[in-house]
PyMOL Python script that loads the backbone (N, CA, C, O; Angstrom):
from pymol import cmd

cmd.read_pdbstr("""\
ATOM      1  N   MET A   1     -32.937   8.701 -18.348  1.00  0.00           N
ATOM      2  CA  MET A   1     -32.830   9.218 -20.071  1.00  0.00           C
ATOM      3  C   MET A   1     -33.139   9.228 -21.142  1.00  0.00           C
ATOM      4  O   MET A   1     -33.869   8.425 -21.724  1.00  0.00           O
ATOM      5  N   ALA A   2     -32.514  10.329 -21.619  1.00  0.00           N
ATOM      6  CA  ALA A   2     -34.074  11.508 -22.948  1.00  0.00           C
ATOM      7  C   ALA A   2     -33.498  10.932 -24.066  1.00  0.00           C
ATOM      8  O   ALA A   2     -33.986  11.510 -25.037  1.00  0.00           O
ATOM      9  N   GLY A   3     -32.286   9.634 -24.624  1.00  0.00           N
ATOM     10  CA  GLY A   3     -32.983   9.321 -25.771  1.00  0.00           C
ATOM     11  C   GLY A   3     -31.792  10.360 -26.572  1.00  0.00           C
ATOM     12  O   GLY A   3     -31.052  11.233 -26.117  1.00  0.00           O
ATOM     13  N   ILE A   4     -32.075   9.586 -28.572  1.00  0.00           N
ATOM     14  CA  ILE A   4     -31.159  10.597 -28.983  1.00  0.00           C
ATOM     15  C   ILE A   4     -32.236  12.925 -29.048  1.00  0.00           C
ATOM     16  O   ILE A   4     -33.331  12.899 -29.611  1.00  0.00           O
ATOM     17  N   THR A   5     -31.965  13.794 -28.731  1.00  0.00           N
ATOM     18  CA  THR A   5     -32.708  14.605 -28.665  1.00  0.00           C
ATOM     19  C   THR A   5     -32.607  15.472 -30.102  1.00  0.00           C
ATOM     20  O   THR A   5     -33.528  16.125 -30.593  1.00  0.00           O
ATOM     21  N   PHE A   6     -31.125  15.297 -30.701  1.00  0.00           N
ATOM     22  CA  PHE A   6     -30.951  16.230 -31.758  1.00  0.00           C
ATOM     23  C   PHE A   6     -30.135  15.690 -32.676  1.00  0.00           C
ATOM     24  O   PHE A   6     -29.136  14.976 -32.592  1.00  0.00           O
ATOM     25  N   GLY A   7     -30.891  16.277 -33.798  1.00  0.00           N
ATOM     26  CA  GLY A   7     -29.747  15.419 -34.864  1.00  0.00           C
ATOM     27  C   GLY A   7     -29.403  16.421 -36.214  1.00  0.00           C
ATOM     28  O   GLY A   7     -30.041  17.457 -36.399  1.00  0.00           O
ATOM     29  N   CYS A   8     -28.605  16.093 -36.881  1.00  0.00           N
ATOM     30  CA  CYS A   8     -28.454  16.556 -38.462  1.00  0.00           C
ATOM     31  C   CYS A   8     -27.087  15.834 -38.944  1.00  0.00           C
ATOM     32  O   CYS A   8     -26.275  15.067 -38.427  1.00  0.00           O
ATOM     33  N   ILE A   9     -27.288  16.645 -40.544  1.00  0.00           N
ATOM     34  CA  ILE A   9     -26.116  16.160 -41.219  1.00  0.00           C
ATOM     35  C   ILE A   9     -25.514  17.826 -42.049  1.00  0.00           C
ATOM     36  O   ILE A   9     -26.273  18.751 -42.338  1.00  0.00           O
ATOM     37  N   ALA A  10     -24.486  17.816 -42.207  1.00  0.00           N
ATOM     38  CA  ALA A  10     -23.737  19.390 -42.000  1.00  0.00           C
ATOM     39  C   ALA A  10     -23.249  19.732 -43.184  1.00  0.00           C
ATOM     40  O   ALA A  10     -23.540  20.928 -43.162  1.00  0.00           O
ATOM     41  N   PRO A  11     -22.709  19.559 -44.227  1.00  0.00           N
ATOM     42  CA  PRO A  11     -21.859  20.685 -45.739  1.00  0.00           C
ATOM     43  C   PRO A  11     -21.139  21.121 -44.329  1.00  0.00           C
ATOM     44  O   PRO A  11     -21.688  21.369 -43.255  1.00  0.00           O
ATOM     45  N   HIS A  12     -19.788  21.136 -44.649  1.00  0.00           N
ATOM     46  CA  HIS A  12     -18.651  22.453 -44.127  1.00  0.00           C
ATOM     47  C   HIS A  12     -17.483  22.798 -44.469  1.00  0.00           C
ATOM     48  O   HIS A  12     -16.442  22.633 -43.832  1.00  0.00           O
ATOM     49  N   PRO A  13     -17.742  23.653 -46.251  1.00  0.00           N
ATOM     50  CA  PRO A  13     -16.359  23.445 -46.697  1.00  0.00           C
ATOM     51  C   PRO A  13     -15.958  24.702 -46.071  1.00  0.00           C
ATOM     52  O   PRO A  13     -16.337  25.692 -45.445  1.00  0.00           O
ATOM     53  N   PRO A  14     -14.594  23.854 -46.810  1.00  0.00           N
ATOM     54  CA  PRO A  14     -13.463  25.057 -45.791  1.00  0.00           C
ATOM     55  C   PRO A  14     -13.247  26.120 -46.663  1.00  0.00           C
ATOM     56  O   PRO A  14     -12.153  26.390 -47.159  1.00  0.00           O
ATOM     57  N   LEU A  15     -13.802  26.443 -46.765  1.00  0.00           N
ATOM     58  CA  LEU A  15     -13.945  28.421 -47.604  1.00  0.00           C
ATOM     59  C   LEU A  15     -14.469  28.862 -46.114  1.00  0.00           C
ATOM     60  O   LEU A  15     -13.874  29.768 -45.530  1.00  0.00           O
ATOM     61  N   LEU A  16     -15.754  28.114 -45.421  1.00  0.00           N
ATOM     62  CA  LEU A  16     -15.579  28.660 -44.225  1.00  0.00           C
ATOM     63  C   LEU A  16     -15.687  29.260 -42.940  1.00  0.00           C
ATOM     64  O   LEU A  16     -16.371  29.721 -42.026  1.00  0.00           O
ATOM     65  N   PHE A  17     -13.621  28.714 -43.875  1.00  0.00           N
ATOM     66  CA  PHE A  17     -12.452  29.491 -42.368  1.00  0.00           C
ATOM     67  C   PHE A  17     -11.628  30.943 -42.869  1.00  0.00           C
ATOM     68  O   PHE A  17     -10.793  30.856 -43.769  1.00  0.00           O
ATOM     69  N   PRO A  18     -11.746  31.469 -42.613  1.00  0.00           N
ATOM     70  CA  PRO A  18     -11.700  32.702 -43.503  1.00  0.00           C
ATOM     71  C   PRO A  18      -9.641  32.889 -43.009  1.00  0.00           C
ATOM     72  O   PRO A  18      -9.514  33.965 -42.424  1.00  0.00           O
ATOM     73  N   ASP A  19      -8.848  32.464 -43.078  1.00  0.00           N
ATOM     74  CA  ASP A  19      -7.650  32.144 -43.954  1.00  0.00           C
ATOM     75  C   ASP A  19      -7.864  31.638 -45.564  1.00  0.00           C
ATOM     76  O   ASP A  19      -7.324  32.122 -46.559  1.00  0.00           O
ATOM     77  N   VAL A  20      -8.942  30.373 -45.489  1.00  0.00           N
ATOM     78  CA  VAL A  20      -9.293  29.458 -46.481  1.00  0.00           C
ATOM     79  C   VAL A  20      -9.746  30.703 -47.429  1.00  0.00           C
ATOM     80  O   VAL A  20      -9.066  31.458 -48.124  1.00  0.00           O
ATOM     81  N   GLY A  21     -11.494  30.618 -47.140  1.00  0.00           N
ATOM     82  CA  GLY A  21     -12.021  31.371 -47.721  1.00  0.00           C
ATOM     83  C   GLY A  21     -11.317  32.780 -48.215  1.00  0.00           C
ATOM     84  O   GLY A  21     -11.331  32.716 -49.444  1.00  0.00           O
ATOM     85  N   SER A  22     -10.955  33.519 -47.974  1.00  0.00           N
ATOM     86  CA  SER A  22     -10.832  35.040 -47.771  1.00  0.00           C
ATOM     87  C   SER A  22     -11.364  34.258 -48.995  1.00  0.00           C
ATOM     88  O   SER A  22     -11.461  33.140 -49.500  1.00  0.00           O
ATOM     89  N   GLY A  23     -11.812  36.348 -49.230  1.00  0.00           N
ATOM     90  CA  GLY A  23     -12.437  36.927 -51.149  1.00  0.00           C
ATOM     91  C   GLY A  23     -13.770  36.245 -51.669  1.00  0.00           C
ATOM     92  O   GLY A  23     -14.343  36.845 -52.579  1.00  0.00           O
ATOM     93  N   SER A  24     -14.686  34.342 -50.922  1.00  0.00           N
ATOM     94  CA  SER A  24     -15.002  33.552 -51.408  1.00  0.00           C
ATOM     95  C   SER A  24     -15.789  34.022 -49.547  1.00  0.00           C
ATOM     96  O   SER A  24     -15.352  33.528 -48.508  1.00  0.00           O
ATOM     97  N   GLU A  25     -16.012  34.215 -49.559  1.00  0.00           N
ATOM     98  CA  GLU A  25     -17.416  34.563 -47.727  1.00  0.00           C
ATOM     99  C   GLU A  25     -19.214  34.754 -48.928  1.00  0.00           C
ATOM    100  O   GLU A  25     -20.353  34.353 -49.163  1.00  0.00           O
ATOM    101  N   ARG A  26     -18.552  35.316 -49.123  1.00  0.00           N
ATOM    102  CA  ARG A  26     -20.643  35.791 -50.581  1.00  0.00           C
ATOM    103  C   ARG A  26     -20.247  34.202 -50.804  1.00  0.00           C
ATOM    104  O   ARG A  26     -20.608  33.708 -49.736  1.00  0.00           O
ATOM    105  N   GLU A  27     -19.487  32.703 -51.925  1.00  0.00           N
ATOM    106  CA  GLU A  27     -19.969  31.375 -52.083  1.00  0.00           C
ATOM    107  C   GLU A  27     -20.862  30.888 -50.875  1.00  0.00           C
ATOM    108  O   GLU A  27     -21.985  30.429 -51.079  1.00  0.00           O
ATOM    109  N   VAL A  28     -20.245  31.022 -49.426  1.00  0.00           N
ATOM    110  CA  VAL A  28     -20.660  30.358 -48.691  1.00  0.00           C
ATOM    111  C   VAL A  28     -21.868  31.259 -47.729  1.00  0.00           C
ATOM    112  O   VAL A  28     -22.686  30.568 -47.122  1.00  0.00           O
ATOM    113  N   GLU A  29     -21.911  31.953 -47.671  1.00  0.00           N
ATOM    114  CA  GLU A  29     -22.770  32.600 -46.410  1.00  0.00           C
ATOM    115  C   GLU A  29     -23.914  32.278 -46.131  1.00  0.00           C
ATOM    116  O   GLU A  29     -24.214  32.347 -44.940  1.00  0.00           O
ATOM    117  N   ALA A  30     -25.020  31.787 -47.170  1.00  0.00           N
ATOM    118  CA  ALA A  30     -25.705  31.355 -46.659  1.00  0.00           C
ATOM    119  C   ALA A  30     -24.899  29.779 -46.522  1.00  0.00           C
ATOM    120  O   ALA A  30     -24.237  29.907 -47.552  1.00  0.00           O
ATOM    121  N   THR A  31     -24.567  28.666 -46.094  1.00  0.00           N
ATOM    122  CA  THR A  31     -24.069  27.678 -46.005  1.00  0.00           C
ATOM    123  C   THR A  31     -23.711  28.778 -44.032  1.00  0.00           C
ATOM    124  O   THR A  31     -24.424  28.560 -43.053  1.00  0.00           O
ATOM    125  N   ARG A  32     -23.231  29.192 -44.026  1.00  0.00           N
ATOM    126  CA  ARG A  32     -22.360  30.357 -43.074  1.00  0.00           C
ATOM    127  C   ARG A  32     -23.505  30.032 -41.860  1.00  0.00           C
ATOM    128  O   ARG A  32     -23.653  29.067 -41.111  1.00  0.00           O
ATOM    129  N   GLU A  33     -24.285  31.387 -42.045  1.00  0.00           N
ATOM    130  CA  GLU A  33     -25.933  31.452 -41.368  1.00  0.00           C
ATOM    131  C   GLU A  33     -26.250  30.022 -40.967  1.00  0.00           C
ATOM    132  O   GLU A  33     -26.239  29.693 -39.781  1.00  0.00           O
ATOM    133  N   ALA A  34     -26.581  29.025 -42.112  1.00  0.00           N
ATOM    134  CA  ALA A  34     -27.419  27.944 -41.466  1.00  0.00           C
ATOM    135  C   ALA A  34     -26.396  26.887 -39.732  1.00  0.00           C
ATOM    136  O   ALA A  34     -26.807  26.503 -38.637  1.00  0.00           O
ATOM    137  N   MET A  35     -25.058  26.836 -40.418  1.00  0.00           N
ATOM    138  CA  MET A  35     -23.978  26.941 -39.148  1.00  0.00           C
ATOM    139  C   MET A  35     -24.324  27.252 -37.964  1.00  0.00           C
ATOM    140  O   MET A  35     -24.491  26.566 -36.955  1.00  0.00           O
ATOM    141  N   GLU A  36     -24.421  28.367 -38.174  1.00  0.00           N
ATOM    142  CA  GLU A  36     -24.995  29.044 -36.855  1.00  0.00           C
ATOM    143  C   GLU A  36     -26.454  28.645 -36.688  1.00  0.00           C
ATOM    144  O   GLU A  36     -26.626  27.732 -35.880  1.00  0.00           O
ATOM    145  N   ARG A  37     -27.446  29.090 -37.228  1.00  0.00           N
ATOM    146  CA  ARG A  37     -28.753  28.303 -36.895  1.00  0.00           C
ATOM    147  C   ARG A  37     -28.860  26.993 -36.462  1.00  0.00           C
ATOM    148  O   ARG A  37     -29.593  26.603 -35.553  1.00  0.00           O
ATOM    149  N   LEU A  38     -28.107  26.320 -37.139  1.00  0.00           N
ATOM    150  CA  LEU A  38     -27.825  24.937 -35.926  1.00  0.00           C
ATOM    151  C   LEU A  38     -27.341  24.805 -34.860  1.00  0.00           C
ATOM    152  O   LEU A  38     -27.809  24.232 -33.876  1.00  0.00           O
ATOM    153  N   GLY A  39     -25.379  25.863 -35.118  1.00  0.00           N
ATOM    154  CA  GLY A  39     -25.724  25.829 -33.376  1.00  0.00           C
ATOM    155  C   GLY A  39     -26.333  26.073 -32.441  1.00  0.00           C
ATOM    156  O   GLY A  39     -26.126  25.531 -31.355  1.00  0.00           O
ATOM    157  N   GLU A  40     -27.207  26.931 -32.651  1.00  0.00           N
ATOM    158  CA  GLU A  40     -28.018  27.468 -32.022  1.00  0.00           C
ATOM    159  C   GLU A  40     -29.038  27.017 -31.385  1.00  0.00           C
ATOM    160  O   GLU A  40     -29.544  27.471 -30.359  1.00  0.00           O
ATOM    161  N   GLN A  41     -29.685  25.094 -32.697  1.00  0.00           N
ATOM    162  CA  GLN A  41     -30.863  24.253 -32.692  1.00  0.00           C
ATOM    163  C   GLN A  41     -30.016  23.958 -31.199  1.00  0.00           C
ATOM    164  O   GLN A  41     -30.318  24.511 -30.141  1.00  0.00           O
ATOM    165  N   LEU A  42     -28.810  22.891 -31.377  1.00  0.00           N
ATOM    166  CA  LEU A  42     -28.026  22.146 -30.596  1.00  0.00           C
ATOM    167  C   LEU A  42     -27.867  22.474 -28.879  1.00  0.00           C
ATOM    168  O   LEU A  42     -27.879  21.746 -27.886  1.00  0.00           O
ATOM    169  N   ALA A  43     -27.728  23.810 -29.071  1.00  0.00           N
ATOM    170  CA  ALA A  43     -27.289  24.836 -27.711  1.00  0.00           C
ATOM    171  C   ALA A  43     -29.121  24.662 -27.574  1.00  0.00           C
ATOM    172  O   ALA A  43     -29.302  25.838 -27.892  1.00  0.00           O
ATOM    173  N   GLN A  44     -29.869  24.388 -27.462  1.00  0.00           N
ATOM    174  CA  GLN A  44     -30.867  24.927 -26.648  1.00  0.00           C
ATOM    175  C   GLN A  44     -31.623  23.867 -26.417  1.00  0.00           C
ATOM    176  O   GLN A  44     -32.456  23.715 -25.523  1.00  0.00           O
ATOM    177  N   ASN A  45     -31.050  22.573 -27.915  1.00  0.00           N
ATOM    178  CA  ASN A  45     -31.321  21.338 -26.417  1.00  0.00           C
ATOM    179  C   ASN A  45     -30.166  20.393 -25.805  1.00  0.00           C
ATOM    180  O   ASN A  45     -29.992  19.217 -25.483  1.00  0.00           O
ATOM    181  N   ARG A  46     -29.426  21.729 -25.845  1.00  0.00           N
ATOM    182  CA  ARG A  46     -28.655  21.431 -24.210  1.00  0.00           C
ATOM    183  C   ARG A  46     -28.119  19.987 -23.916  1.00  0.00           C
ATOM    184  O   ARG A  46     -27.889  19.710 -22.739  1.00  0.00           O
ATOM    185  N   PRO A  47     -27.882  18.965 -24.968  1.00  0.00           N
ATOM    186  CA  PRO A  47     -27.551  17.948 -24.687  1.00  0.00           C
ATOM    187  C   PRO A  47     -26.466  17.765 -23.741  1.00  0.00           C
ATOM    188  O   PRO A  47     -25.699  18.678 -23.434  1.00  0.00           O
ATOM    189  N   GLU A  48     -26.397  16.534 -23.259  1.00  0.00           N
ATOM    190  CA  GLU A  48     -25.469  15.869 -21.857  1.00  0.00           C
ATOM    191  C   GLU A  48     -23.498  15.609 -22.990  1.00  0.00           C
ATOM    192  O   GLU A  48     -22.342  16.031 -23.017  1.00  0.00           O
ATOM    193  N   THR A  49     -24.490  14.576 -23.708  1.00  0.00           N
ATOM    194  CA  THR A  49     -22.874  14.269 -24.345  1.00  0.00           C
ATOM    195  C   THR A  49     -23.705  15.112 -26.611  1.00  0.00           C
ATOM    196  O   THR A  49     -24.887  15.401 -26.801  1.00  0.00           O
ATOM    197  N   VAL A  50     -22.884  15.191 -27.416  1.00  0.00           N
ATOM    198  CA  VAL A  50     -22.213  15.428 -28.194  1.00  0.00           C
ATOM    199  C   VAL A  50     -21.734  14.596 -29.342  1.00  0.00           C
ATOM    200  O   VAL A  50     -20.698  14.972 -29.890  1.00  0.00           O
ATOM    201  N   PHE A  51     -22.362  13.472 -29.809  1.00  0.00           N
ATOM    202  CA  PHE A  51     -21.731  12.370 -31.002  1.00  0.00           C
ATOM    203  C   PHE A  51     -21.402  13.738 -32.596  1.00  0.00           C
ATOM    204  O   PHE A  51     -22.038  14.694 -33.041  1.00  0.00           O
ATOM    205  N   VAL A  52     -19.661  12.839 -33.061  1.00  0.00           N
ATOM    206  CA  VAL A  52     -19.790  13.643 -34.103  1.00  0.00           C
ATOM    207  C   VAL A  52     -19.770  12.408 -35.105  1.00  0.00           C
ATOM    208  O   VAL A  52     -20.218  11.359 -34.640  1.00  0.00           O
ATOM    209  N   ILE A  53     -19.364  12.391 -36.265  1.00  0.00           N
ATOM    210  CA  ILE A  53     -19.388  11.341 -37.295  1.00  0.00           C
ATOM    211  C   ILE A  53     -18.847  12.267 -38.666  1.00  0.00           C
ATOM    212  O   ILE A  53     -19.628  13.129 -39.069  1.00  0.00           O
ATOM    213  N   SER A  54     -17.595  12.107 -39.345  1.00  0.00           N
ATOM    214  CA  SER A  54     -17.187  12.175 -39.998  1.00  0.00           C
ATOM    215  C   SER A  54     -16.329  11.376 -40.652  1.00  0.00           C
ATOM    216  O   SER A  54     -15.540  10.596 -40.120  1.00  0.00           O
ATOM    217  N   PRO A  55     -16.490  11.581 -41.912  1.00  0.00           N
ATOM    218  CA  PRO A  55     -15.523  10.459 -43.065  1.00  0.00           C
ATOM    219  C   PRO A  55     -13.873  11.046 -43.134  1.00  0.00           C
ATOM    220  O   PRO A  55     -13.011  10.864 -43.994  1.00  0.00           O
ATOM    221  N   HIS A  56     -13.844  11.723 -42.012  1.00  0.00           N
ATOM    222  CA  HIS A  56     -12.061  12.464 -42.118  1.00  0.00           C
ATOM    223  C   HIS A  56     -11.305  11.321 -40.959  1.00  0.00           C
ATOM    224  O   HIS A  56     -11.553  10.342 -40.255  1.00  0.00           O
ATOM    225  N   GLY A  57     -10.310  12.181 -41.328  1.00  0.00           N
ATOM    226  CA  GLY A  57      -9.216  11.657 -40.965  1.00  0.00           C
ATOM    227  C   GLY A  57      -8.727   9.197 -40.560  1.00  0.00           C
ATOM    228  O   GLY A  57      -8.791   8.187 -41.260  1.00  0.00           O
ATOM    229  N   ALA A  58      -8.420   9.430 -39.437  1.00  0.00           N
ATOM    230  CA  ALA A  58      -8.022   7.980 -39.871  1.00  0.00           C
ATOM    231  C   ALA A  58      -9.593   6.690 -39.687  1.00  0.00           C
ATOM    232  O   ALA A  58     -10.443   6.438 -38.833  1.00  0.00           O
ATOM    233  N   TYR A  59      -9.299   6.306 -40.776  1.00  0.00           N
ATOM    234  CA  TYR A  59     -10.194   4.988 -41.488  1.00  0.00           C
ATOM    235  C   TYR A  59      -9.829   4.130 -42.096  1.00  0.00           C
ATOM    236  O   TYR A  59      -8.866   4.195 -42.860  1.00  0.00           O
ATOM    237  N   HIS A  60     -10.526   3.123 -41.889  1.00  0.00           N
ATOM    238  CA  HIS A  60     -10.770   1.623 -42.727  1.00  0.00           C
ATOM    239  C   HIS A  60     -11.286   1.324 -43.726  1.00  0.00           C
ATOM    240  O   HIS A  60     -12.369   0.845 -43.390  1.00  0.00           O
ATOM    241  N   ASN A  61     -11.145   1.284 -45.473  1.00  0.00           N
ATOM    242  CA  ASN A  61     -12.350   1.251 -45.939  1.00  0.00           C
ATOM    243  C   ASN A  61     -13.426   0.342 -46.066  1.00  0.00           C
ATOM    244  O   ASN A  61     -14.219   0.410 -47.005  1.00  0.00           O
ATOM    245  N   ASP A  62     -13.487  -0.428 -45.251  1.00  0.00           N
ATOM    246  CA  ASP A  62     -14.555  -2.244 -44.799  1.00  0.00           C
ATOM    247  C   ASP A  62     -14.523  -2.048 -43.019  1.00  0.00           C
ATOM    248  O   ASP A  62     -14.467  -3.076 -42.345  1.00  0.00           O
ATOM    249  N   ALA A  63     -14.566  -0.476 -42.214  1.00  0.00           N
ATOM    250  CA  ALA A  63     -15.176  -1.028 -41.144  1.00  0.00           C
ATOM    251  C   ALA A  63     -15.266   0.333 -40.723  1.00  0.00           C
ATOM    252  O   ALA A  63     -14.533   1.216 -41.167  1.00  0.00           O
ATOM    253  N   MET A  64     -16.066   0.492 -39.958  1.00  0.00           N
ATOM    254  CA  MET A  64     -16.467   1.950 -39.022  1.00  0.00           C
ATOM    255  C   MET A  64     -15.662   1.717 -37.444  1.00  0.00           C
ATOM    256  O   MET A  64     -16.095   1.126 -36.454  1.00  0.00           O
ATOM    257  N   GLY A  65     -14.788   2.185 -37.578  1.00  0.00           N
ATOM    258  CA  GLY A  65     -14.041   2.887 -36.046  1.00  0.00           C
ATOM    259  C   GLY A  65     -15.071   3.789 -34.742  1.00  0.00           C
ATOM    260  O   GLY A  65     -16.141   4.396 -34.719  1.00  0.00           O
ATOM    261  N   ILE A  66     -14.118   3.464 -33.894  1.00  0.00           N
ATOM    262  CA  ILE A  66     -14.790   5.260 -33.037  1.00  0.00           C
ATOM    263  C   ILE A  66     -13.377   5.188 -32.153  1.00  0.00           C
ATOM    264  O   ILE A  66     -12.745   4.214 -31.742  1.00  0.00           O
ATOM    265  N   ALA A  67     -13.140   6.643 -32.028  1.00  0.00           N
ATOM    266  CA  ALA A  67     -11.996   6.943 -31.615  1.00  0.00           C
ATOM    267  C   ALA A  67     -12.455   6.813 -30.243  1.00  0.00           C
ATOM    268  O   ALA A  67     -13.600   7.042 -29.854  1.00  0.00           O
ATOM    269  N   THR A  68     -10.939   6.219 -29.162  1.00  0.00           N
ATOM    270  CA  THR A  68     -11.418   5.962 -27.960  1.00  0.00           C
ATOM    271  C   THR A  68     -10.036   6.913 -27.324  1.00  0.00           C
ATOM    272  O   THR A  68      -9.354   6.526 -26.375  1.00  0.00           O
ATOM    273  N   ALA A  69      -9.881   7.798 -27.832  1.00  0.00           N
ATOM    274  CA  ALA A  69      -8.094   9.237 -28.176  1.00  0.00           C
ATOM    275  C   ALA A  69      -9.506   9.627 -26.593  1.00  0.00           C
ATOM    276  O   ALA A  69     -10.736   9.632 -26.554  1.00  0.00           O
ATOM    277  N   GLU A  70      -7.984   9.987 -25.172  1.00  0.00           N
ATOM    278  CA  GLU A  70      -8.614  11.411 -24.527  1.00  0.00           C
ATOM    279  C   GLU A  70      -8.791  12.627 -25.764  1.00  0.00           C
ATOM    280  O   GLU A  70      -9.958  12.805 -26.111  1.00  0.00           O
ATOM    281  N   SER A  71      -8.319  13.008 -26.075  1.00  0.00           N
ATOM    282  CA  SER A  71      -8.355  14.249 -27.173  1.00  0.00           C
ATOM    283  C   SER A  71      -8.189  14.148 -28.479  1.00  0.00           C
ATOM    284  O   SER A  71      -7.506  13.364 -29.138  1.00  0.00           O
ATOM    285  N   SER A  72      -9.372  15.634 -29.009  1.00  0.00           N
ATOM    286  CA  SER A  72      -9.185  15.106 -30.573  1.00  0.00           C
ATOM    287  C   SER A  72      -8.639  16.455 -30.735  1.00  0.00           C
ATOM    288  O   SER A  72      -8.828  17.341 -29.901  1.00  0.00           O
ATOM    289  N   SER A  73      -7.904  16.621 -31.901  1.00  0.00           N
ATOM    290  CA  SER A  73      -6.827  18.116 -32.538  1.00  0.00           C
ATOM    291  C   SER A  73      -6.880  18.330 -34.167  1.00  0.00           C
ATOM    292  O   SER A  73      -6.598  17.408 -34.932  1.00  0.00           O
ATOM    293  N   GLY A  74      -7.003  18.747 -34.312  1.00  0.00           N
ATOM    294  CA  GLY A  74      -6.688  19.146 -35.942  1.00  0.00           C
ATOM    295  C   GLY A  74      -6.481  20.755 -36.348  1.00  0.00           C
ATOM    296  O   GLY A  74      -6.243  21.602 -35.487  1.00  0.00           O
ATOM    297  N   ASP A  75      -6.571  20.992 -37.427  1.00  0.00           N
ATOM    298  CA  ASP A  75      -5.877  22.357 -37.882  1.00  0.00           C
ATOM    299  C   ASP A  75      -6.436  22.448 -39.948  1.00  0.00           C
ATOM    300  O   ASP A  75      -6.924  21.461 -40.497  1.00  0.00           O
ATOM    301  N   MET A  76      -6.263  23.431 -40.498  1.00  0.00           N
ATOM    302  CA  MET A  76      -6.587  24.069 -42.006  1.00  0.00           C
ATOM    303  C   MET A  76      -5.741  24.042 -42.368  1.00  0.00           C
ATOM    304  O   MET A  76      -5.849  24.586 -43.467  1.00  0.00           O
ATOM    305  N   ARG A  77      -4.196  23.574 -42.140  1.00  0.00           N
ATOM    306  CA  ARG A  77      -3.173  23.366 -42.727  1.00  0.00           C
ATOM    307  C   ARG A  77      -2.708  22.970 -44.132  1.00  0.00           C
ATOM    308  O   ARG A  77      -1.805  23.407 -44.846  1.00  0.00           O
ATOM    309  N   SER A  78      -3.715  21.896 -44.314  1.00  0.00           N
ATOM    310  CA  SER A  78      -3.738  21.383 -45.340  1.00  0.00           C
ATOM    311  C   SER A  78      -4.402  21.948 -46.570  1.00  0.00           C
ATOM    312  O   SER A  78      -4.140  21.543 -47.702  1.00  0.00           O
ATOM    313  N   TRP A  79      -5.394  23.034 -46.263  1.00  0.00           N
ATOM    314  CA  TRP A  79      -6.319  24.289 -47.307  1.00  0.00           C
ATOM    315  C   TRP A  79      -5.405  25.775 -47.548  1.00  0.00           C
ATOM    316  O   TRP A  79      -5.322  26.635 -48.424  1.00  0.00           O
ATOM    317  N   GLY A  80      -4.807  25.502 -46.237  1.00  0.00           N
ATOM    318  CA  GLY A  80      -3.820  27.302 -46.725  1.00  0.00           C
ATOM    319  C   GLY A  80      -4.138  27.470 -45.522  1.00  0.00           C
ATOM    320  O   GLY A  80      -4.397  28.660 -45.700  1.00  0.00           O
ATOM    321  N   ALA A  81      -4.394  27.294 -44.208  1.00  0.00           N
ATOM    322  CA  ALA A  81      -4.524  28.340 -43.681  1.00  0.00           C
ATOM    323  C   ALA A  81      -3.503  27.960 -42.287  1.00  0.00           C
ATOM    324  O   ALA A  81      -2.990  26.852 -42.128  1.00  0.00           O
ATOM    325  N   SER A  82      -3.345  29.076 -41.380  1.00  0.00           N
ATOM    326  CA  SER A  82      -2.176  29.085 -40.604  1.00  0.00           C
ATOM    327  C   SER A  82      -2.552  29.334 -39.281  1.00  0.00           C
ATOM    328  O   SER A  82      -1.728  29.514 -38.384  1.00  0.00           O
ATOM    329  N   GLY A  83      -3.455  29.346 -39.164  1.00  0.00           N
ATOM    330  CA  GLY A  83      -4.578  28.805 -37.117  1.00  0.00           C
ATOM    331  C   GLY A  83      -5.824  29.050 -37.799  1.00  0.00           C
ATOM    332  O   GLY A  83      -5.987  29.464 -38.947  1.00  0.00           O
ATOM    333  N   PRO A  84      -6.756  28.706 -36.851  1.00  0.00           N
ATOM    334  CA  PRO A  84      -5.808  28.477 -35.542  1.00  0.00           C
ATOM    335  C   PRO A  84      -5.624  26.513 -35.493  1.00  0.00           C
ATOM    336  O   PRO A  84      -5.632  25.602 -36.321  1.00  0.00           O
ATOM    337  N   ASP A  85      -5.465  26.661 -33.917  1.00  0.00           N
ATOM    338  CA  ASP A  85      -5.090  25.036 -34.440  1.00  0.00           C
ATOM    339  C   ASP A  85      -6.293  24.564 -33.257  1.00  0.00           C
ATOM    340  O   ASP A  85      -6.764  25.291 -32.381  1.00  0.00           O
ATOM    341  N   TYR A  86      -6.603  23.209 -33.512  1.00  0.00           N
ATOM    342  CA  TYR A  86      -9.079  23.114 -32.630  1.00  0.00           C
ATOM    343  C   TYR A  86      -7.567  21.881 -31.824  1.00  0.00           C
ATOM    344  O   TYR A  86      -6.445  21.465 -32.116  1.00  0.00           O
ATOM    345  N   TYR A  87      -8.785  21.776 -30.514  1.00  0.00           N
ATOM    346  CA  TYR A  87      -8.008  21.013 -29.141  1.00  0.00           C
ATOM    347  C   TYR A  87      -9.297  20.802 -28.846  1.00  0.00           C
ATOM    348  O   TYR A  87     -10.152  21.673 -29.008  1.00  0.00           O
ATOM    349  N   PHE A  88      -9.635  19.192 -28.220  1.00  0.00           N
ATOM    350  CA  PHE A  88     -11.106  18.694 -27.762  1.00  0.00           C
ATOM    351  C   PHE A  88     -10.725  17.548 -26.656  1.00  0.00           C
ATOM    352  O   PHE A  88     -10.188  16.483 -26.960  1.00  0.00           O
ATOM    353  N   GLU A  89     -11.032  17.875 -25.526  1.00  0.00           N
ATOM    354  CA  GLU A  89     -11.041  17.008 -25.086  1.00  0.00           C
ATOM    355  C   GLU A  89     -12.271  15.678 -25.136  1.00  0.00           C
ATOM    356  O   GLU A  89     -13.478  15.915 -25.126  1.00  0.00           O
ATOM    357  N   ASN A  90     -11.805  14.568 -25.180  1.00  0.00           N
ATOM    358  CA  ASN A  90     -13.596  13.930 -25.549  1.00  0.00           C
ATOM    359  C   ASN A  90     -13.195  13.362 -24.400  1.00  0.00           C
ATOM    360  O   ASN A  90     -12.147  13.255 -23.762  1.00  0.00           O
ATOM    361  N   ASP A  91     -15.381  12.713 -24.229  1.00  0.00           N
ATOM    362  CA  ASP A  91     -15.861  12.107 -22.908  1.00  0.00           C
ATOM    363  C   ASP A  91     -15.862  10.627 -23.329  1.00  0.00           C
ATOM    364  O   ASP A  91     -16.716  10.290 -24.149  1.00  0.00           O
ATOM    365  N   LEU A  92     -15.185   9.902 -22.960  1.00  0.00           N
ATOM    366  CA  LEU A  92     -14.673   8.903 -22.684  1.00  0.00           C
ATOM    367  C   LEU A  92     -15.807   7.291 -22.219  1.00  0.00           C
ATOM    368  O   LEU A  92     -15.270   6.223 -21.924  1.00  0.00           O
TER     369      LEU A  92
END
""", "prot")
cmd.dss("prot")
cmd.show_as("cartoon", "prot")
cmd.util.cbc("prot")
cmd.orient("prot")
């Protein structure tokens, strides 16, 4: 058991998605480059499990929840994107 091998906090503006931020690429270029470096650093750590903590999704104002669904999915349609849809199997 190695414990926590990597941790980060990452901004993720919707403008990073081409369908949403088309024409605004320069505004988020530094963030996009930083996210690529973050992905590289995460891959170098070769984690067995990745925990994603997010304020997005179903929540309660007075509690923190843990998703126990077999899968997670989402899209950026509320930001005007036509796709793609994202789907992930969760490691329960």
